[in-house]
PDB file with SEQRES, HELIX, SHEET and CRYST1 records, atoms N, CA, C and O in Angstrom:
SEQRES   1 A   89  MET ALA ASN THR ALA SER ALA ARG LYS ARG ILE ARG GLN          
SEQRES   2 A   89  ILE LYS VAL ARG THR GLU ARG ASN ALA ALA ARG LYS SER          
SEQRES   3 A   89  ARG MET ARG THR PHE VAL LYS LYS VAL GLU THR ALA ILE          
SEQRES   4 A   89  ALA SER GLY ASN HIS ALA ALA ALA ASN GLU ALA LEU ARG          
SEQRES   5 A   89  GLU ALA GLN PRO GLU MET GLN ARG ALA ALA GLY LYS GLY          
SEQRES   6 A   89  VAL ILE HIS ARG ASN THR VAL ALA ARG ARG LEU SER ARG          
SEQRES   7 A   89  LEU THR ALA ARG ILE LYS ALA LEU ALA THR ALA                  
HELIX    1 AA1 ALA A    5  SER A   41  1                                  37    
HELIX    2 AA2 HIS A   44  GLY A   63  1                                  20    
HELIX    3 AA3 ARG A   69  THR A   88  1                                  20    
CRYST1    1.000    1.000    1.000  90.00  90.00  90.00 P 1           1          
ATOM      1  N   MET A   1     268.769  49.500  59.651  1.00  0.00           N  
ATOM      2  CA  MET A   1     269.708  49.399  60.764  1.00  0.00           C  
ATOM      3  C   MET A   1     270.601  50.629  60.778  1.00  0.00           C  
ATOM      4  O   MET A   1     270.698  51.352  59.786  1.00  0.00           O  
ATOM      5  N   ALA A   2     271.248  50.857  61.907  1.00  0.00           N  
ATOM      6  CA  ALA A   2     272.092  52.035  62.080  1.00  0.00           C  
ATOM      7  C   ALA A   2     273.306  51.970  61.159  1.00  0.00           C  
ATOM      8  O   ALA A   2     273.993  50.952  61.083  1.00  0.00           O  
ATOM      9  N   ASN A   3     273.551  53.066  60.468  1.00  0.00           N  
ATOM     10  CA  ASN A   3     274.662  53.117  59.527  1.00  0.00           C  
ATOM     11  C   ASN A   3     275.891  53.817  60.083  1.00  0.00           C  
ATOM     12  O   ASN A   3     277.011  53.540  59.655  1.00  0.00           O  
ATOM     13  N   THR A   4     275.691  54.714  61.027  1.00  0.00           N  
ATOM     14  CA  THR A   4     276.827  55.478  61.539  1.00  0.00           C  
ATOM     15  C   THR A   4     277.203  54.998  62.934  1.00  0.00           C  
ATOM     16  O   THR A   4     276.419  54.352  63.629  1.00  0.00           O  
ATOM     17  N   ALA A   5     278.418  55.332  63.313  1.00  0.00           N  
ATOM     18  CA  ALA A   5     278.905  54.942  64.635  1.00  0.00           C  
ATOM     19  C   ALA A   5     278.074  55.610  65.729  1.00  0.00           C  
ATOM     20  O   ALA A   5     277.785  55.002  66.760  1.00  0.00           O  
ATOM     21  N   SER A   6     277.694  56.857  65.496  1.00  0.00           N  
ATOM     22  CA  SER A   6     276.915  57.580  66.506  1.00  0.00           C  
ATOM     23  C   SER A   6     275.529  56.953  66.676  1.00  0.00           C  
ATOM     24  O   SER A   6     275.001  56.900  67.787  1.00  0.00           O  
ATOM     25  N   ALA A   7     274.947  56.482  65.580  1.00  0.00           N  
ATOM     26  CA  ALA A   7     273.630  55.839  65.655  1.00  0.00           C  
ATOM     27  C   ALA A   7     273.721  54.514  66.404  1.00  0.00           C  
ATOM     28  O   ALA A   7     272.836  54.166  67.185  1.00  0.00           O  
ATOM     29  N   ARG A   8     274.815  53.773  66.152  1.00  0.00           N  
ATOM     30  CA  ARG A   8     275.005  52.506  66.872  1.00  0.00           C  
ATOM     31  C   ARG A   8     275.183  52.757  68.364  1.00  0.00           C  
ATOM     32  O   ARG A   8     274.677  52.003  69.195  1.00  0.00           O  
ATOM     33  N   LYS A   9     275.907  53.825  68.695  1.00  0.00           N  
ATOM     34  CA  LYS A   9     276.107  54.179  70.103  1.00  0.00           C  
ATOM     35  C   LYS A   9     274.771  54.562  70.752  1.00  0.00           C  
ATOM     36  O   LYS A   9     274.498  54.164  71.884  1.00  0.00           O  
ATOM     37  N   ARG A  10     273.948  55.324  70.048  1.00  0.00           N  
ATOM     38  CA  ARG A  10     272.651  55.720  70.578  1.00  0.00           C  
ATOM     39  C   ARG A  10     271.795  54.486  70.863  1.00  0.00           C  
ATOM     40  O   ARG A  10     271.090  54.441  71.871  1.00  0.00           O  
ATOM     41  N   ILE A  11     271.850  53.497  69.993  1.00  0.00           N  
ATOM     42  CA  ILE A  11     271.092  52.259  70.196  1.00  0.00           C  
ATOM     43  C   ILE A  11     271.541  51.566  71.472  1.00  0.00           C  
ATOM     44  O   ILE A  11     270.716  51.083  72.247  1.00  0.00           O  
ATOM     45  N   ARG A  12     272.866  51.517  71.690  1.00  0.00           N  
ATOM     46  CA  ARG A  12     273.393  50.906  72.917  1.00  0.00           C  
ATOM     47  C   ARG A  12     272.919  51.678  74.153  1.00  0.00           C  
ATOM     48  O   ARG A  12     272.519  51.082  75.153  1.00  0.00           O  
ATOM     49  N   GLN A  13     272.969  53.012  74.070  1.00  0.00           N  
ATOM     50  CA  GLN A  13     272.563  53.840  75.201  1.00  0.00           C  
ATOM     51  C   GLN A  13     271.075  53.664  75.508  1.00  0.00           C  
ATOM     52  O   GLN A  13     270.682  53.551  76.669  1.00  0.00           O  
ATOM     53  N   ILE A  14     270.264  53.642  74.470  1.00  0.00           N  
ATOM     54  CA  ILE A  14     268.819  53.483  74.651  1.00  0.00           C  
ATOM     55  C   ILE A  14     268.514  52.140  75.303  1.00  0.00           C  
ATOM     56  O   ILE A  14     267.639  52.051  76.164  1.00  0.00           O  
ATOM     57  N   LYS A  15     269.226  51.102  74.898  1.00  0.00           N  
ATOM     58  CA  LYS A  15     268.999  49.770  75.461  1.00  0.00           C  
ATOM     59  C   LYS A  15     269.279  49.766  76.965  1.00  0.00           C  
ATOM     60  O   LYS A  15     268.491  49.234  77.748  1.00  0.00           O  
ATOM     61  N   VAL A  16     270.394  50.358  77.358  1.00  0.00           N  
ATOM     62  CA  VAL A  16     270.777  50.409  78.778  1.00  0.00           C  
ATOM     63  C   VAL A  16     269.753  51.218  79.568  1.00  0.00           C  
ATOM     64  O   VAL A  16     269.316  50.797  80.639  1.00  0.00           O  
ATOM     65  N   ARG A  17     269.371  52.376  79.040  1.00  0.00           N  
ATOM     66  CA  ARG A  17     268.426  53.244  79.748  1.00  0.00           C  
ATOM     67  C   ARG A  17     267.047  52.604  79.866  1.00  0.00           C  
ATOM     68  O   ARG A  17     266.378  52.744  80.889  1.00  0.00           O  
ATOM     69  N   THR A  18     266.623  51.898  78.813  1.00  0.00           N  
ATOM     70  CA  THR A  18     265.319  51.240  78.843  1.00  0.00           C  
ATOM     71  C   THR A  18     265.280  50.178  79.928  1.00  0.00           C  
ATOM     72  O   THR A  18     264.301  50.076  80.666  1.00  0.00           O  
ATOM     73  N   GLU A  19     266.345  49.386  80.029  1.00  0.00           N  
ATOM     74  CA  GLU A  19     266.420  48.352  81.068  1.00  0.00           C  
ATOM     75  C   GLU A  19     266.413  48.979  82.463  1.00  0.00           C  
ATOM     76  O   GLU A  19     265.736  48.494  83.369  1.00  0.00           O  
ATOM     77  N   ARG A  20     267.164  50.048  82.622  1.00  0.00           N  
ATOM     78  CA  ARG A  20     267.256  50.726  83.914  1.00  0.00           C  
ATOM     79  C   ARG A  20     265.908  51.316  84.310  1.00  0.00           C  
ATOM     80  O   ARG A  20     265.483  51.194  85.458  1.00  0.00           O  
ATOM     81  N   ASN A  21     265.239  51.954  83.355  1.00  0.00           N  
ATOM     82  CA  ASN A  21     263.932  52.558  83.636  1.00  0.00           C  
ATOM     83  C   ASN A  21     262.891  51.498  83.957  1.00  0.00           C  
ATOM     84  O   ASN A  21     262.047  51.698  84.831  1.00  0.00           O  
ATOM     85  N   ALA A  22     262.946  50.366  83.251  1.00  0.00           N  
ATOM     86  CA  ALA A  22     261.998  49.281  83.514  1.00  0.00           C  
ATOM     87  C   ALA A  22     262.200  48.743  84.923  1.00  0.00           C  
ATOM     88  O   ALA A  22     261.230  48.438  85.618  1.00  0.00           O  
ATOM     89  N   ALA A  23     263.447  48.627  85.345  1.00  0.00           N  
ATOM     90  CA  ALA A  23     263.747  48.143  86.694  1.00  0.00           C  
ATOM     91  C   ALA A  23     263.235  49.129  87.740  1.00  0.00           C  
ATOM     92  O   ALA A  23     262.676  48.721  88.758  1.00  0.00           O  
ATOM     93  N   ARG A  24     263.423  50.420  87.493  1.00  0.00           N  
ATOM     94  CA  ARG A  24     262.950  51.443  88.426  1.00  0.00           C  
ATOM     95  C   ARG A  24     261.429  51.424  88.544  1.00  0.00           C  
ATOM     96  O   ARG A  24     260.877  51.514  89.640  1.00  0.00           O  
ATOM     97  N   LYS A  25     260.760  51.304  87.392  1.00  0.00           N  
ATOM     98  CA  LYS A  25     259.301  51.295  87.387  1.00  0.00           C  
ATOM     99  C   LYS A  25     258.775  50.052  88.097  1.00  0.00           C  
ATOM    100  O   LYS A  25     257.794  50.122  88.838  1.00  0.00           O  
ATOM    101  N   SER A  26     259.427  48.919  87.869  1.00  0.00           N  
ATOM    102  CA  SER A  26     259.023  47.668  88.509  1.00  0.00           C  
ATOM    103  C   SER A  26     259.199  47.763  90.019  1.00  0.00           C  
ATOM    104  O   SER A  26     258.331  47.338  90.780  1.00  0.00           O  
ATOM    105  N   ARG A  27     260.318  48.320  90.444  1.00  0.00           N  
ATOM    106  CA  ARG A  27     260.596  48.487  91.878  1.00  0.00           C  
ATOM    107  C   ARG A  27     259.535  49.389  92.520  1.00  0.00           C  
ATOM    108  O   ARG A  27     259.056  49.110  93.619  1.00  0.00           O  
ATOM    109  N   MET A  28     259.181  50.453  91.832  1.00  0.00           N  
ATOM    110  CA  MET A  28     258.170  51.374  92.337  1.00  0.00           C  
ATOM    111  C   MET A  28     256.820  50.657  92.473  1.00  0.00           C  
ATOM    112  O   MET A  28     256.135  50.799  93.486  1.00  0.00           O  
ATOM    113  N   ARG A  29     256.452  49.899  91.459  1.00  0.00           N  
ATOM    114  CA  ARG A  29     255.183  49.163  91.489  1.00  0.00           C  
ATOM    115  C   ARG A  29     255.148  48.168  92.642  1.00  0.00           C  
ATOM    116  O   ARG A  29     254.107  47.987  93.273  1.00  0.00           O  
ATOM    117  N   THR A  30     256.272  47.526  92.921  1.00  0.00           N  
ATOM    118  CA  THR A  30     256.344  46.564  94.022  1.00  0.00           C  
ATOM    119  C   THR A  30     256.057  47.250  95.342  1.00  0.00           C  
ATOM    120  O   THR A  30     255.304  46.726  96.163  1.00  0.00           O  
ATOM    121  N   PHE A  31     256.651  48.419  95.556  1.00  0.00           N  
ATOM    122  CA  PHE A  31     256.426  49.158  96.796  1.00  0.00           C  
ATOM    123  C   PHE A  31     254.969  49.600  96.915  1.00  0.00           C  
ATOM    124  O   PHE A  31     254.389  49.549  98.000  1.00  0.00           O  
ATOM    125  N   VAL A  32     254.378  50.033  95.802  1.00  0.00           N  
ATOM    126  CA  VAL A  32     252.984  50.460  95.813  1.00  0.00           C  
ATOM    127  C   VAL A  32     252.081  49.264  96.109  1.00  0.00           C  
ATOM    128  O   VAL A  32     251.084  49.391  96.820  1.00  0.00           O  
ATOM    129  N   LYS A  33     252.432  48.116  95.568  1.00  0.00           N  
ATOM    130  CA  LYS A  33     251.646  46.902  95.793  1.00  0.00           C  
ATOM    131  C   LYS A  33     251.645  46.526  97.277  1.00  0.00           C  
ATOM    132  O   LYS A  33     250.638  46.048  97.799  1.00  0.00           O  
ATOM    133  N   LYS A  34     252.778  46.745  97.955  1.00  0.00           N  
ATOM    134  CA  LYS A  34     252.851  46.461  99.391  1.00  0.00           C  
ATOM    135  C   LYS A  34     251.895  47.370 100.157  1.00  0.00           C  
ATOM    136  O   LYS A  34     251.260  46.940 101.119  1.00  0.00           O  
ATOM    137  N   VAL A  35     251.795  48.620  99.730  1.00  0.00           N  
ATOM    138  CA  VAL A  35     250.870  49.549 100.378  1.00  0.00           C  
ATOM    139  C   VAL A  35     249.433  49.082 100.137  1.00  0.00           C  
ATOM    140  O   VAL A  35     248.621  49.049 101.062  1.00  0.00           O  
ATOM    141  N   GLU A  36     249.130  48.723  98.894  1.00  0.00           N  
ATOM    142  CA  GLU A  36     247.788  48.256  98.537  1.00  0.00           C  
ATOM    143  C   GLU A  36     247.399  47.031  99.365  1.00  0.00           C  
ATOM    144  O   GLU A  36     246.266  46.931  99.836  1.00  0.00           O  
ATOM    145  N   THR A  37     248.328  46.112  99.538  1.00  0.00           N  
ATOM    146  CA  THR A  37     248.074  44.897 100.312  1.00  0.00           C  
ATOM    147  C   THR A  37     247.778  45.233 101.772  1.00  0.00           C  
ATOM    148  O   THR A  37     246.864  44.672 102.376  1.00  0.00           O  
ATOM    149  N   ALA A  38     248.555  46.146 102.325  1.00  0.00           N  
ATOM    150  CA  ALA A  38     248.354  46.544 103.716  1.00  0.00           C  
ATOM    151  C   ALA A  38     247.006  47.240 103.897  1.00  0.00           C  
ATOM    152  O   ALA A  38     246.334  47.045 104.910  1.00  0.00           O  
ATOM    153  N   ILE A  39     246.615  48.047 102.921  1.00  0.00           N  
ATOM    154  CA  ILE A  39     245.318  48.725 102.986  1.00  0.00           C  
ATOM    155  C   ILE A  39     244.194  47.691 102.919  1.00  0.00           C  
ATOM    156  O   ILE A  39     243.220  47.768 103.668  1.00  0.00           O  
ATOM    157  N   ALA A  40     244.342  46.725 102.015  1.00  0.00           N  
ATOM    158  CA  ALA A  40     243.322  45.685 101.852  1.00  0.00           C  
ATOM    159  C   ALA A  40     243.161  44.848 103.116  1.00  0.00           C  
ATOM    160  O   ALA A  40     242.059  44.401 103.434  1.00  0.00           O  
ATOM    161  N   SER A  41     244.257  44.639 103.834  1.00  0.00           N  
ATOM    162  CA  SER A  41     244.193  43.858 105.068  1.00  0.00           C  
ATOM    163  C   SER A  41     243.579  44.659 106.210  1.00  0.00           C  
ATOM    164  O   SER A  41     243.171  44.094 107.225  1.00  0.00           O  
ATOM    165  N   GLY A  42     243.515  45.983 106.037  1.00  0.00           N  
ATOM    166  CA  GLY A  42     242.913  46.836 107.048  1.00  0.00           C  
ATOM    167  C   GLY A  42     243.856  47.219 108.175  1.00  0.00           C  
ATOM    168  O   GLY A  42     243.430  47.777 109.186  1.00  0.00           O  
ATOM    169  N   ASN A  43     245.132  46.923 108.002  1.00  0.00           N  
ATOM    170  CA  ASN A  43     246.130  47.225 109.029  1.00  0.00           C  
ATOM    171  C   ASN A  43     246.675  48.639 108.806  1.00  0.00           C  
ATOM    172  O   ASN A  43     247.483  48.869 107.906  1.00  0.00           O  
ATOM    173  N   HIS A  44     246.222  49.578 109.636  1.00  0.00           N  
ATOM    174  CA  HIS A  44     246.600  50.988 109.471  1.00  0.00           C  
ATOM    175  C   HIS A  44     248.092  51.207 109.680  1.00  0.00           C  
ATOM    176  O   HIS A  44     248.724  51.930 108.909  1.00  0.00           O  
ATOM    177  N   ALA A  45     248.662  50.593 110.709  1.00  0.00           N  
ATOM    178  CA  ALA A  45     250.088  50.787 111.014  1.00  0.00           C  
ATOM    179  C   ALA A  45     250.969  50.244 109.892  1.00  0.00           C  
ATOM    180  O   ALA A  45     251.930  50.893 109.478  1.00  0.00           O  
ATOM    181  N   ALA A  46     250.638  49.057 109.406  1.00  0.00           N  
ATOM    182  CA  ALA A  46     251.421  48.452 108.319  1.00  0.00           C  
ATOM    183  C   ALA A  46     251.294  49.257 107.039  1.00  0.00           C  
ATOM    184  O   ALA A  46     252.269  49.417 106.304  1.00  0.00           O  
ATOM    185  N   ALA A  47     250.105  49.764 106.768  1.00  0.00           N  
ATOM    186  CA  ALA A  47     249.882  50.571 105.568  1.00  0.00           C  
ATOM    187  C   ALA A  47     250.683  51.866 105.644  1.00  0.00           C  
ATOM    188  O   ALA A  47     251.274  52.306 104.658  1.00  0.00           O  
ATOM    189  N   ASN A  48     250.693  52.464 106.826  1.00  0.00           N  
ATOM    190  CA  ASN A  48     251.449  53.704 107.021  1.00  0.00           C  
ATOM    191  C   ASN A  48     252.944  53.470 106.804  1.00  0.00           C  
ATOM    192  O   ASN A  48     253.618  54.261 106.143  1.00  0.00           O  
ATOM    193  N   GLU A  49     253.446  52.384 107.362  1.00  0.00           N  
ATOM    194  CA  GLU A  49     254.863  52.037 107.224  1.00  0.00           C  
ATOM    195  C   GLU A  49     255.215  51.749 105.760  1.00  0.00           C  
ATOM    196  O   GLU A  49     256.253  52.188 105.263  1.00  0.00           O  
ATOM    197  N   ALA A  50     254.339  51.009 105.080  1.00  0.00           N  
ATOM    198  CA  ALA A  50     254.577  50.675 103.664  1.00  0.00           C  
ATOM    199  C   ALA A  50     254.586  51.938 102.812  1.00  0.00           C  
ATOM    200  O   ALA A  50     255.390  52.060 101.888  1.00  0.00           O  
ATOM    201  N   LEU A  51     253.696  52.876 103.118  1.00  0.00           N  
ATOM    202  CA  LEU A  51     253.659  54.131 102.365  1.00  0.00           C  
ATOM    203  C   LEU A  51     254.928  54.942 102.620  1.00  0.00           C  
ATOM    204  O   LEU A  51     255.463  55.570 101.706  1.00  0.00           O  
ATOM    205  N   ARG A  52     255.402  54.926 103.856  1.00  0.00           N  
ATOM    206  CA  ARG A  52     256.627  55.653 104.208  1.00  0.00           C  
ATOM    207  C   ARG A  52     257.824  55.113 103.425  1.00  0.00           C  
ATOM    208  O   ARG A  52     258.734  55.865 103.076  1.00  0.00           O  
ATOM    209  N   GLU A  53     257.819  53.804 103.151  1.00  0.00           N  
ATOM    210  CA  GLU A  53     258.895  53.197 102.361  1.00  0.00           C  
ATOM    211  C   GLU A  53     258.695  53.429 100.867  1.00  0.00           C  
ATOM    212  O   GLU A  53     259.668  53.555 100.124  1.00  0.00           O  
ATOM    213  N   ALA A  54     257.443  53.486 100.424  1.00  0.00           N  
ATOM    214  CA  ALA A  54     257.146  53.626  98.996  1.00  0.00           C  
ATOM    215  C   ALA A  54     257.366  55.047  98.489  1.00  0.00           C  
ATOM    216  O   ALA A  54     257.748  55.251  97.336  1.00  0.00           O  
ATOM    217  N   GLN A  55     257.125  56.012  99.345  1.00  0.00           N  
ATOM    218  CA  GLN A  55     257.181  57.411  98.923  1.00  0.00           C  
ATOM    219  C   GLN A  55     258.521  57.817  98.308  1.00  0.00           C  
ATOM    220  O   GLN A  55     258.525  58.378  97.212  1.00  0.00           O  
ATOM    221  N   PRO A  56     259.660  57.561  98.961  1.00  0.00           N  
ATOM    222  CA  PRO A  56     260.919  57.970  98.332  1.00  0.00           C  
ATOM    223  C   PRO A  56     261.199  57.225  97.028  1.00  0.00           C  
ATOM    224  O   PRO A  56     261.814  57.769  96.111  1.00  0.00           O  
ATOM    225  N   GLU A  57     260.743  55.981  96.958  1.00  0.00           N  
ATOM    226  CA  GLU A  57     260.956  55.193  95.737  1.00  0.00           C  
ATOM    227  C   GLU A  57     260.169  55.798  94.573  1.00  0.00           C  
ATOM    228  O   GLU A  57     260.668  55.881  93.451  1.00  0.00           O  
ATOM    229  N   MET A  58     258.946  56.213  94.851  1.00  0.00           N  
ATOM    230  CA  MET A  58     258.112  56.829  93.815  1.00  0.00           C  
ATOM    231  C   MET A  58     258.690  58.178  93.389  1.00  0.00           C  
ATOM    232  O   MET A  58     258.719  58.499  92.201  1.00  0.00           O  
ATOM    233  N   GLN A  59     259.146  58.958  94.355  1.00  0.00           N  
ATOM    234  CA  GLN A  59     259.694  60.267  94.031  1.00  0.00           C  
ATOM    235  C   GLN A  59     261.032  60.155  93.300  1.00  0.00           C  
ATOM    236  O   GLN A  59     261.375  61.008  92.480  1.00  0.00           O  
ATOM    237  N   ARG A  60     261.774  59.110  93.600  1.00  0.00           N  
ATOM    238  CA  ARG A  60     263.029  58.872  92.885  1.00  0.00           C  
ATOM    239  C   ARG A  60     262.727  58.563  91.411  1.00  0.00           C  
ATOM    240  O   ARG A  60     263.423  59.041  90.515  1.00  0.00           O  
ATOM    241  N   ALA A  61     261.694  57.768  91.175  1.00  0.00           N  
ATOM    242  CA  ALA A  61     261.304  57.451  89.794  1.00  0.00           C  
ATOM    243  C   ALA A  61     260.900  58.726  89.056  1.00  0.00           C  
ATOM    244  O   ALA A  61     261.221  58.897  87.880  1.00  0.00           O  
ATOM    245  N   ALA A  62     260.204  59.610  89.744  1.00  0.00           N  
ATOM    246  CA  ALA A  62     259.799  60.875  89.126  1.00  0.00           C  
ATOM    247  C   ALA A  62     261.025  61.743  88.838  1.00  0.00           C  
ATOM    248  O   ALA A  62     261.110  62.387  87.792  1.00  0.00           O  
ATOM    249  N   GLY A  63     261.954  61.752  89.762  1.00  0.00           N  
ATOM    250  CA  GLY A  63     263.170  62.543  89.583  1.00  0.00           C  
ATOM    251  C   GLY A  63     264.016  62.068  88.418  1.00  0.00           C  
ATOM    252  O   GLY A  63     264.698  62.861  87.768  1.00  0.00           O  
ATOM    253  N   LYS A  64     263.968  60.770  88.159  1.00  0.00           N  
ATOM    254  CA  LYS A  64     264.736  60.204  87.054  1.00  0.00           C  
ATOM    255  C   LYS A  64     263.985  60.292  85.732  1.00  0.00           C  
ATOM    256  O   LYS A  64     264.526  59.948  84.681  1.00  0.00           O  
ATOM    257  N   GLY A  65     262.737  60.753  85.785  1.00  0.00           N  
ATOM    258  CA  GLY A  65     261.969  60.913  84.552  1.00  0.00           C  
ATOM    259  C   GLY A  65     261.275  59.647  84.093  1.00  0.00           C  
ATOM    260  O   GLY A  65     260.795  59.586  82.961  1.00  0.00           O  
ATOM    261  N   VAL A  66     261.212  58.639  84.942  1.00  0.00           N  
ATOM    262  CA  VAL A  66     260.567  57.382  84.565  1.00  0.00           C  
ATOM    263  C   VAL A  66     259.054  57.567  84.538  1.00  0.00           C  
ATOM    264  O   VAL A  66     258.360  56.995  83.698  1.00  0.00           O  
ATOM    265  N   ILE A  67     258.557  58.376  85.468  1.00  0.00           N  
ATOM    266  CA  ILE A  67     257.126  58.646  85.570  1.00  0.00           C  
ATOM    267  C   ILE A  67     256.975  60.131  85.891  1.00  0.00           C  
ATOM    268  O   ILE A  67     257.836  60.715  86.549  1.00  0.00           O  
ATOM    269  N   HIS A  68     255.891  60.737  85.430  1.00  0.00           N  
ATOM    270  CA  HIS A  68     255.716  62.180  85.612  1.00  0.00           C  
ATOM    271  C   HIS A  68     255.517  62.529  87.083  1.00  0.00           C  
ATOM    272  O   HIS A  68     254.884  61.777  87.824  1.00  0.00           O  
ATOM    273  N   ARG A  69     256.052  63.655  87.498  1.00  0.00           N  
ATOM    274  CA  ARG A  69     255.995  64.033  88.909  1.00  0.00           C  
ATOM    275  C   ARG A  69     254.565  64.260  89.385  1.00  0.00           C  
ATOM    276  O   ARG A  69     254.250  63.982  90.542  1.00  0.00           O  
ATOM    277  N   ASN A  70     253.696  64.761  88.512  1.00  0.00           N  
ATOM    278  CA  ASN A  70     252.300  64.966  88.902  1.00  0.00           C  
ATOM    279  C   ASN A  70     251.587  63.630  89.107  1.00  0.00           C  
ATOM    280  O   ASN A  70     250.701  63.521  89.955  1.00  0.00           O  
ATOM    281  N   THR A  71     251.967  62.629  88.342  1.00  0.00           N  
ATOM    282  CA  THR A  71     251.394  61.295  88.504  1.00  0.00           C  
ATOM    283  C   THR A  71     251.770  60.735  89.864  1.00  0.00           C  
ATOM    284  O   THR A  71     250.938  60.143  90.551  1.00  0.00           O  
ATOM    285  N   VAL A  72     253.017  60.923  90.249  1.00  0.00           N  
ATOM    286  CA  VAL A  72     253.478  60.458  91.555  1.00  0.00           C  
ATOM    287  C   VAL A  72     252.726  61.194  92.658  1.00  0.00           C  
ATOM    288  O   VAL A  72     252.289  60.576  93.629  1.00  0.00           O  
ATOM    289  N   ALA A  73     252.572  62.504  92.516  1.00  0.00           N  
ATOM    290  CA  ALA A  73     251.867  63.298  93.524  1.00  0.00           C  
ATOM    291  C   ALA A  73     250.424  62.821  93.663  1.00  0.00           C  
ATOM    292  O   ALA A  73     249.911  62.698  94.775  1.00  0.00           O  
ATOM    293  N   ARG A  74     249.779  62.557  92.544  1.00  0.00           N  
ATOM    294  CA  ARG A  74     248.387  62.103  92.567  1.00  0.00           C  
ATOM    295  C   ARG A  74     248.270  60.748  93.246  1.00  0.00           C  
ATOM    296  O   ARG A  74     247.385  60.545  94.078  1.00  0.00           O  
ATOM    297  N   ARG A  75     249.153  59.820  92.899  1.00  0.00           N  
ATOM    298  CA  ARG A  75     249.100  58.478  93.487  1.00  0.00           C  
ATOM    299  C   ARG A  75     249.381  58.509  94.985  1.00  0.00           C  
ATOM    300  O   ARG A  75     248.715  57.821  95.759  1.00  0.00           O  
ATOM    301  N   LEU A  76     250.364  59.303  95.394  1.00  0.00           N  
ATOM    302  CA  LEU A  76     250.667  59.421  96.821  1.00  0.00           C  
ATOM    303  C   LEU A  76     249.485  60.012  97.579  1.00  0.00           C  
ATOM    304  O   LEU A  76     249.153  59.568  98.678  1.00  0.00           O  
ATOM    305  N   SER A  77     248.858  61.012  96.982  1.00  0.00           N  
ATOM    306  CA  SER A  77     247.716  61.657  97.610  1.00  0.00           C  
ATOM    307  C   SER A  77     246.574  60.668  97.798  1.00  0.00           C  
ATOM    308  O   SER A  77     245.947  60.634  98.856  1.00  0.00           O  
ATOM    309  N   ARG A  78     246.306  59.873  96.786  1.00  0.00           N  
ATOM    310  CA  ARG A  78     245.208  58.908  96.861  1.00  0.00           C  
ATOM    311  C   ARG A  78     245.501  57.797  97.859  1.00  0.00           C  
ATOM    312  O   ARG A  78     244.613  57.366  98.595  1.00  0.00           O  
ATOM    313  N   LEU A  79     246.753  57.334  97.883  1.00  0.00           N  
ATOM    314  CA  LEU A  79     247.123  56.301  98.853  1.00  0.00           C  
ATOM    315  C   LEU A  79     247.010  56.842 100.280  1.00  0.00           C  
ATOM    316  O   LEU A  79     246.515  56.159 101.176  1.00  0.00           O  
ATOM    317  N   THR A  80     247.473  58.069 100.475  1.00  0.00           N  
ATOM    318  CA  THR A  80     247.408  58.684 101.797  1.00  0.00           C  
ATOM    319  C   THR A  80     245.961  58.831 102.251  1.00  0.00           C  
ATOM    320  O   THR A  80     245.643  58.579 103.413  1.00  0.00           O  
ATOM    321  N   ALA A  81     245.090  59.236 101.342  1.00  0.00           N  
ATOM    322  CA  ALA A  81     243.675  59.398 101.673  1.00  0.00           C  
ATOM    323  C   ALA A  81     243.051  58.064 102.058  1.00  0.00           C  
ATOM    324  O   ALA A  81     242.244  57.997 102.985  1.00  0.00           O  
ATOM    325  N   ARG A  82     243.423  57.005 101.349  1.00  0.00           N  
ATOM    326  CA  ARG A  82     242.874  55.682 101.662  1.00  0.00           C  
ATOM    327  C   ARG A  82     243.360  55.189 103.022  1.00  0.00           C  
ATOM    328  O   ARG A  82     242.603  54.564 103.765  1.00  0.00           O  
ATOM    329  N   ILE A  83     244.616  55.468 103.346  1.00  0.00           N  
ATOM    330  CA  ILE A  83     245.162  55.064 104.653  1.00  0.00           C  
ATOM    331  C   ILE A  83     244.483  55.873 105.753  1.00  0.00           C  
ATOM    332  O   ILE A  83     244.161  55.342 106.816  1.00  0.00           O  
ATOM    333  N   LYS A  84     244.270  57.140 105.496  1.00  0.00           N  
ATOM    334  CA  LYS A  84     243.601  57.989 106.480  1.00  0.00           C  
ATOM    335  C   LYS A  84     242.173  57.499 106.736  1.00  0.00           C  
ATOM    336  O   LYS A  84     241.688  57.541 107.867  1.00  0.00           O  
ATOM    337  N   ALA A  85     241.513  57.039 105.686  1.00  0.00           N  
ATOM    338  CA  ALA A  85     240.146  56.522 105.817  1.00  0.00           C  
ATOM    339  C   ALA A  85     240.126  55.241 106.649  1.00  0.00           C  
ATOM    340  O   ALA A  85     239.129  54.945 107.308  1.00  0.00           O  
ATOM    341  N   LEU A  86     241.221  54.484 106.622  1.00  0.00           N  
ATOM    342  CA  LEU A  86     241.310  53.277 107.441  1.00  0.00           C  
ATOM    343  C   LEU A  86     241.228  53.614 108.928  1.00  0.00           C  
ATOM    344  O   LEU A  86     240.581  52.910 109.704  1.00  0.00           O  
ATOM    345  N   ALA A  87     241.888  54.694 109.308  1.00  0.00           N  
ATOM    346  CA  ALA A  87     241.958  55.078 110.716  1.00  0.00           C  
ATOM    347  C   ALA A  87     240.583  55.474 111.234  1.00  0.00           C  
ATOM    348  O   ALA A  87     240.243  55.180 112.380  1.00  0.00           O  
ATOM    349  N   THR A  88     239.792  56.137 110.403  1.00  0.00           N  
ATOM    350  CA  THR A  88     238.471  56.593 110.840  1.00  0.00           C  
ATOM    351  C   THR A  88     237.426  55.492 110.771  1.00  0.00           C  
ATOM    352  O   THR A  88     236.421  55.536 111.482  1.00  0.00           O  
ATOM    353  N   ALA A  89     237.662  54.507 109.916  1.00  0.00           N  
ATOM    354  CA  ALA A  89     236.662  53.434 109.739  1.00  0.00           C  
ATOM    355  C   ALA A  89     236.676  52.433 110.879  1.00  0.00           C  
ATOM    356  O   ALA A  89     235.897  51.480 110.873  1.00  0.00           O  
TER     357      ALA A  89                                                      
END                                                                             
């Protein structure tokens, strides 16, 4: 266990940050799930709207360091491609 005051403080800080990051990641996943659902239903307009709402949430998570920025870019690119394929299909 932590012996110094600074170590105890670090434990408190890590606990708060872990909870905050978990909440951010969960929120991001929820928005992505809404996009996935809209794509599965085949509704192009709803999928587009869901992606428009999910994008800032995903980029915010990347900005906070919860998820890597390249991962966010890759996921957004793939979601956009799938929505675009809906329009042509």
